[in-house]
N, C-alpha and C positions, 0 to 999 in steps of 0.2 A: 315382718314379712315383706313389706314394701322395700325396706332397706336391703334385704337379701336379694330381691329381684333386681334392684338397681345395681348392686355389686356384681351379680351374675351377668347382667346385660353388658356392663362395662368390661368385665373379663372376656366375654365372648367377642365383643366388638374389637378389643385389643388383639385377641388371638387371630381373628379373621384378618385384621390389618397386617399383622405380622406374617401370616401365611401368604397374603397377596404380595406383600413387599418381598418375601423370600422368592416367589416365583418370578417377579419382575427382575430381581437381581440375577436369578439363574439364567433368564433369557439374555440379559445384558452380558453376563460372563460368557455364555455360550457364543454369542456374537463376537465377543472379544477374542475367545480362543480361536474361532474360525478366522478372524481377521489377523490374529497373531501368526497363525500358520502361514498365511499369505505373505505377511511382512517378513517372515523369517526365510522365505525363499530367496536364495542368493543369486539365482540366475533364471533366465527365461530363454527358451529356444525360439529363434525366429525362423519360420518356414520360408522356403523359396517363394518368390513372387508375392511377397507380402506388401501390405500398405500400412504406413504409419498413420494411425488414426488420432485425430485431435478434436476434442470437444471443449473449447475454452469458455465454458459458461459460468465462470466463477472469478472472483477477485484474485488475480494471479499474484502470489507472493514472490519476493525475490528469490527465496530459497525453499526447497521442499522441506517440510517439517516431518521428520520421521517419527510419527506419532501413532501408536497402536489403535487409538480411538479416532484419530483425525480423519480416517478414510471411511467412516461410517456415518450414514444419514440416519439419525436415530428416529426419524419419523417413519421411514420406509424400511429401516434395518438393512439397507443395501449399501455396498461399498461405492464410493465415489472417487473420481480422479481429481486431486487438487495439487497436481505437480507444480513445483516452483519454476520460475523463469530459468534458474540455473540449469535444471535438468532438461527443460524444453529446448534451450539453446544447444546443449550438448547432444540431445537426441537428433536435432536437425543436422548438426555437423556430422554426427556419426552416420546418419542415414544417407548422407550425400555420397559416401563411398561404400556403403554396405551393399554387397551384390544381391542380398535377399530382399532388399527394399526397392520396389518398383516406383514408388511415388508417395505423395502425402495426400490424404483425404481429410478435409476438415468439415465438420457439421457446425455451422455458426448461426446463431440467432441474435444473442446479445452477450457482450463481454463486459461485465461491470468492473472494469479496471481502468486505471489512468492511462493517458495517451503515451507517456514515455515508455511504459512497459510494452504497449502495443507496437511502438516504433522499433524497439530493440528486437522483438520477435519477428516483426515484418521484414526488417533489414536482413535478418538471418535467413528467412525464407527466400528473399531475393538472391542471396548467395547460393542457396540450395538449387535454384533453377539453373545455375551454371552447369550442373551435372547432367542436364538434359532430361532428368526425371520429371514426371508430371506433378502438378499441384491442382487438385480439384476441390471446390467448395460447394456445399449445398446448404440452403437455408429455407425453412418454411416461411420465414421472413428475415430480413436483415435490419438490425439497428445500425446506427451510424458507426459505432465502434466495431461491430461485426463486419460491416461492409468495408471499412477502412482496411481491416486485416485481409478480407477476401479479395480486395481489388488487385492483389499481385498474382492471383491464381491464373493458371493457363485456361481454366474453364470455370466460370462462375454460373452456378445453376440455382434457380429460384423456383419454388413451388408455384404452379399456375394460379393458385388462389391466394398467394402471399403478397408481400409488399416490400419495398425497399425504402426505409425511412431516412431520407436525406432532408434535413430541415435547418441546419445551422446549429450554432452553439449558444447556449444560455446558461447562466449561473444564477440559480434562485437561492436567496439567502433568507433564512428564517429569523424574524425579529421577536424578541420576548418582552418588549417594553410594556405592552398593554396587559399581557399575562401577569407580569410582575406588579403592575399597578393594581390589578384586580385582587391579587394576593396580598397587597400592601407590603411588598418586599422591595427594598431599595438595594441595588447593586452599586456599591461605591467604587468608582473607577479612578485609578491613578495611571497616567500614561507618561512615557518619556517625553522630553522636550521636543516640540514640533513633530511628534509622531502621528501626524494627521492621516497617514496611510495605514496605521495599525488598527485596522477596522474590526479586529476580533471582539472589541468591547462595544462596538456600535449597537449590536442587537439588544443590549441591556438598557440603552437610553434613547434610541431612535426607533422610528417605525418604517424607515426606508434608508437606502444608501446615501451616505454623504457624497458631496461632489468629488472629493478626493478619492473615495473608494470607487465611485463610478468611473472615474478617469482611469484608475489602474485596472479595473475589471474590463473595460472596453479594450485597453491595450493588450491585456493577457488573452482575452478571447479572440481578438483579431489575429494575434501571433499564432496561437494554437490552431485555430481554424484554417489559417493560411497554410500551415504545415500539412494538415489533413488534405486540403484541396490539392496542394501541389503533388502529394503522393498519389492520389487517385488520378489526377490529370495525366501524370507521367505513365502510370500503369495502363490506363484505359484509352489514352489518346483523345481525351475530351477536354476542351478548354476550361480554365477556371471560371471564366465568365458564364459559360453554359451550365457548369455545375452550380454556380450561385443562382442562376435562373431557375434551375430544377428545384433547388432548396427553397427559394423564395415562394414559388408557386405550389409547393408540395406535390410536384408532378408525379412522383413515383410512390408516395407514401400510402396510397390507397389502390394502386393499380399495377399489377405485375407486368402487364403488357407494355405499359409506359417505360418500365425499367429496361425491357428488351428493346423497345423502339429507340431509346436514347443510347443504347450500347453499354449500359451499366452491367448487364448480365448477358450470358451467351445462350442459355437455354431455359425454357420453362418446363421443368420435368417434375413428375411425382417421384417418390422415393424408389419405387421398383425400377423406374427408368434410370435413375442415378446408379443403382446397383448394377444394372446391365451395362452402363457406361464403364464402370470400374472393372467389370469382368472383361470387357473388351481391352481395356488398357493393361490389365495384368495377364491376359491370355488364359483366363480361368473359365471353365465350363460349368463349374459347380459353385461352391461358396467362396467368398472372398476371405483371404487370410489377412485379417486386420489386427494390429497390435497397438494398444494404447500407450500413451506417454509413460505411465507409471511402470508398466511391464517392460517396455522397451529399454527403460533406463537400467533394468536389471539384466539385460541381455549381453552387456559388454562391461569390461572392467578396465580401469586405468592401470596399465602395466608399467608405468613409469617408476623407476626405482631410484631416481636422483634424490640425493639428500638435501639439495637446495630447494627451499620452499618459497613460493610467493603466496603469502597468506591473505585470503580474502576475509575481511572482518565485516560481518553484516551488522548494520545499525538501522533497524527497521522499526517504525512505530513512534508513538509519542514518547517524549523523554520525561521520566519520573525520577525522583530521588530514591535511593536505597536499593533494595533487592526485590526481584519479582520474576514473573514468567517471561523470559527473554525471547520467546517465540511470538509474542503478541505486542511487545513494547520494548523500549529501551530503558533500562534501569542503570543508574550511575554506578552502583557497586558491581553489578554483573559485567557491564561492558568495560569498565576500568580494569577489572581483573583479567578479562580476555586480552585486552591490549597489552597489559603488563606481561602476561605469559608469552605473547608473541614477541615482545621486545627482548625478553630474557632468553628466548629460544635461539640457540646458535644456528640452527638449521634454517630459520626464517631469515631470508636475505632482503626481503622487501614486503611492505604491507599495502594492500589495496583496501581502502575503507569504502565500502558500499553503503552510501547514505540514502535512506528512503524515509525521511522523517519530516513532519511539519513543525517540529520543535516541542517545547514544553517547559520544564523547570529550568530557570536560568542558573541556579546553583548546580544542578546535575550536569548541565551543559558545560559549565566551567570545570567541573571535576573531570569529565571525560576529555575535555580539551587539554587539560594539563597532562594527562597520560599520553595523549597523541604528541604533544610538544616534546616530551621526554623521548618518545620513540623516534621522532624525526631526527634527534641528535645522533642516533646510532645506525639508522637504516632508513631508506626512502619510504615515505608515506604518500601514496598517490590516492586521490579521491575520485570515486565514480559516483555521480549523482543520478538517482533514479527518478521516480515520480516527483518526489519532494526532497529538497534539501534547504529548508527555509527556517528562518529565525534560529531557534536552538540547533536545528539541523545544519544551518550555515555556520553557526558559531563553532561547532566541532570540526567543520570542513576548512575553515578559513586559512589555517596555517599549513595545509598540506603542501608538499613540494610542487604538485601539479594537480589541477582540478579539471576533470572531464564532466560535461553535462550533456544530457540529451537536449535537442532543440526545444522540446516541450516541458522540460523539467521546470517545476515551480521553485524558484530559489530567491535569495535575498531575504526580504522581510526582516531587515535589520532594525529591530525595534523591541521595546520592552513595555509591558503593562502589568498592572496588578488589579485584581478584583476582590472585593471584600463585602459579602452580603450583610445587610442589616435587616433582620427579620422581626424587629420589635413590633411593628404594626400588625403583621400577620399573626404573631404569637399572642399579642395582647388582645387585639380586636376580633380576629377571626377564630382563634382557637380558645381564647380565654385564659391563657397562661401569663403569669407575671413573674418577674425575677427580682431578687435582691442579692446583694453581695457584701461580704465582709472582706477587707483587704488590708495589707500592711503598707502598700505603696500606692502612689497616685495612679499608676498604669498596671497594676498587678493582674487585672483581668484581661489585658490586651493579648491577642485579639478576641473580641467578644461580639458574636453575631446577633446578640439580643439588644445591642445598643448601637447607635450611630458612632462613627469615629469622631473624636474630638479634633479641634483645629490642630492641636499639638501632634496628635497621632497621625493625622493626615499629612502634616508637614514632614514628619519623620519617614513616612512611607514614600512621599514624593522625593525626598532626598535619596532614599535607597534606590528608587527607580531611575533617577537621574544618574546616580553613580554606576548602576548596572549598564545603562545605555552607553555611558562613557567608556566603560571597560569593553563593551561589545564593539563599538566603533574603533577603539584603539587596537583591539585584537585583529580586526579586519584590515586596518591600515597597515599594521606590522606584517601580517601574513601576505598581503597582496601588493606591498610596496606602494601604497597610496597615502595621501595625506588624510588625516582624520577629518578635516573639514569637508573634503571631497566625499568621503564615505558617508558623512552625515547628509550631504546633499542628495545622494542616491539611496540613502537609507530611509529614516523616518517611518519605518514599517512597511515600505513599499515592496511589493512582490513583483519579480521579473521572470519571464520565460527564459530558458537557457539561451535561445537564439538571440535575445536582446541583452542578456547578462554578459555575454562574451565581449561585446563592444564597450561595456562599462568597466571591464577589468575584474569582474567578480568571478569569472571562470577563465581558464586558459584555452580550452579547445572543446569543440562539439564532438562527442564520441560516446560510445557505450562501454560496458564493463570490459569487453574484450580488448578495446583500445587501451583502457587503463592498465590491464594486465601486461599488454605488450610494452607499454611505456615503463612499467615497473621493472620488467625484465631488462630492458635497455639501461635503465638508471642503475641497476645493480650489477651490470656487466655479466649477466648469466649466460648469454648466448643461447644454446639449445639445452643446456644442462640445468633443468629445473622442473619442478612439478607444482601444480596449483593445489593448495589445501584450503579448506573452508573452516572458519572459526565463527562463533564458539563451537567446539567439538560437540557432536551429538552425544547425548547421554546413553548409557547402556540400556538395553531393551527393557529389563524389568524395572529400572528406575523410571523410565518413561511411562511404563504401564501403570505403576503406582501413582505417578503424578497425574496421569490422564484420569484415573479413577477418582482422585481427589478433586480435580478441576472440572470433571465432566459436567457437573451440575450447571455451573455458571457458563461454561463454554457452550454447552448444548442449548441452554436457554437463549444465549446470544445468537447462536446459529438458527434456532427456531424462529426468533423474532425477525432475523434477516430474511429467512425464507417466507415467513408469513406476511411481512410488511412490504417486501419488494422495494420499489422505488421510494417508499415512505420511511424506510429504515434510517436514512440519514437524518430525518427530522427527529426520530426517536433518540438517535445518538446525540443530536444537538441538545436536546433537553437533558439527557443523561450527563452531558459535559458541564451543565450548569453547576453541579455540585463538585466537580473535579477541578475546574480551572480557576482556583482561588490562589492567592499569593502572587509572588513575582513570577511572571511568565514571559518566555521568549518563544512565541508560538505563531504559526501561520493562521491568518484570520478566517480561512475557509478551506473547504475541500472542493475539488472540481474534477468531474469526469465528463466524457463527451457524449453520454447517452442523450 
C-alpha cells in the first residue's frame, strides 16, 4: 500500500511539473510570436514633427544582432532596445536630412559601455548638430559615461533631485590569490620573456598590482580621462582645470544645484517639464511623436544597387578555437570562413575589419590572421579598431593595409601567457578525492590538473610561450614595417590607448569606422560606385529563432545575472573566466569602462 502511494505521489508530482512546464513554454512561445511579428515588420512610418528617441542604457554592441529573442527582457516579458552602433550611426546620419525628424531626444542615466563606442556616437551627434536640428538630453541623474555623451547637447536637463556624478576614472582589479590559497589551488603561470606588463596572470599570484601594471594603468587612465575632459570642456566651455576641481571635490555628485551653478547643465526640470520643452521644440500641442532607434532603422532602406561591395567584417568578443555563437565571441572556424567567403566574392572590392576584441586563444588568432593575410594579397584590408583591439585582437589586425583606432581604443598588449591549474591540494585535502593513473609514456596524462607540472613539462610550456611571443612580435614587425626588437620594447604585454599607439607606430590614424570605410573606398578606387555590406551575413529568421530557443537558457541566465548584479557583474565574470583562460593565451589583462 505504501509503495502504491509513493508511486502515485511521484506520478502526480511529475504530471504537475509537466503541466507547469507546458504553460511556461506556452508563455515563452507566445512572447516569441509577438516579438517575431514585430521583427518581421519591414518598415515603420515616421510621422511629421517627430523626435528620434534614444535611451542608451545598455552595453552597445558594434552591430545590431537580429535575434528574435534578443529584444525580450525575460523578467518583465517586455521588449527592449539593444540597437547596435552600426544602426545608431546610420539613424543619426539619416535623421540629419529627414524632414520628419525635428531633433533628437536622449534619456540618459548610465551607459555601461566603453569609451571608444561613446566617442564614435558622440562625434556623429556633433555632425548632426550641423543640420540646425536640436539635441536635448534628460537624466534623473547622470553617470560620467552618460554625461560625456550628453555634454554635446544643445540643452542638458537634470532632475532637480538628481545628481551629476563627475569623479574621475579608476580601474579596480580583482585578485584571486587568497581565494586560491584557501581552496588550495595553484595556478601555474607561464609568461613570455620580459612580459612584465602582461598582467592578466597577476591576480592568480599577487594580491595587488605590480609596479609595471600600475605604470601602464596610470598612463591609460590619464589618456582616456584626458579625452573625456577635453570633449566636455570644448562642448560646455568649462576649463579642464575646473572640471578636475569639480571631480576632485565631488561638487556635483550629490547636488543638482551645483551642476547648474557650474554650467554643466542648463535646466533642473521634472519629466513633465521636459515633455513641455519638447512640445515647444516640435510645435506640438498634444503628444510627442517619438520613434526609437530600433523602429527608426526600419523606416528607411538602402536603395544602392551597386555591385561593388565594401565588406565590413565584424570581429567582436573574446577569441576562441573552433566554432560557436559568433554574435557573442570570435571563433576561429566561423570568422575564417567569413573572411574566406569575402575574399572569394568577386563583388567584394575591399574589406574593413572591425575589431572589438581583448584577444584570447593564440592559435585561433594565428588561424584568423592567416586568412586575412591571404585576403590582403587580392584586395585591400583596412582595420577599424573599436573599444579593444588588444593582444589576439591586435594579432589579427597587425598586417592590415591601414589601421584606424579611436583615441581611447585599448590596443597593443603584445604578449603571451599560459595558465594551468593544479587542483591536487583542493581535491585531496578539501574534497577527499585521490587519483591514480596507468600510462604508456612518461607524459601520457599531460595536461593533468590533479598534479603539478613537472620541471620538464614546465620547460616545454615555456618554450611554447616563448615561440608564440616570437611569432607575435615578428608578425607585428612585418605588418607595421618595424624591427622586431623595437616591437618587443613597446610590447611585453603593455596596453596602449589609441591616442598613444599612433606615435608608437602601432596604428596609422585616429579615426572611426566611417573613416575606415572611406579609406577602403579610396584604396579600391571605387569613387561613388559602391555599397557597404555587413559580414557575417545574418541567418534566416527561422534558423535564428531555433538557435535562440536552444541558447536562450544560458543567454537569459547571463542576462539575468547582469541585471541582478549590476556593477558587480564584472566580478562574477572574472571568476567565471578562471575556468576558461587556460592554455596559451594572447589576451588583454583587464576590461575598463568609465563608470
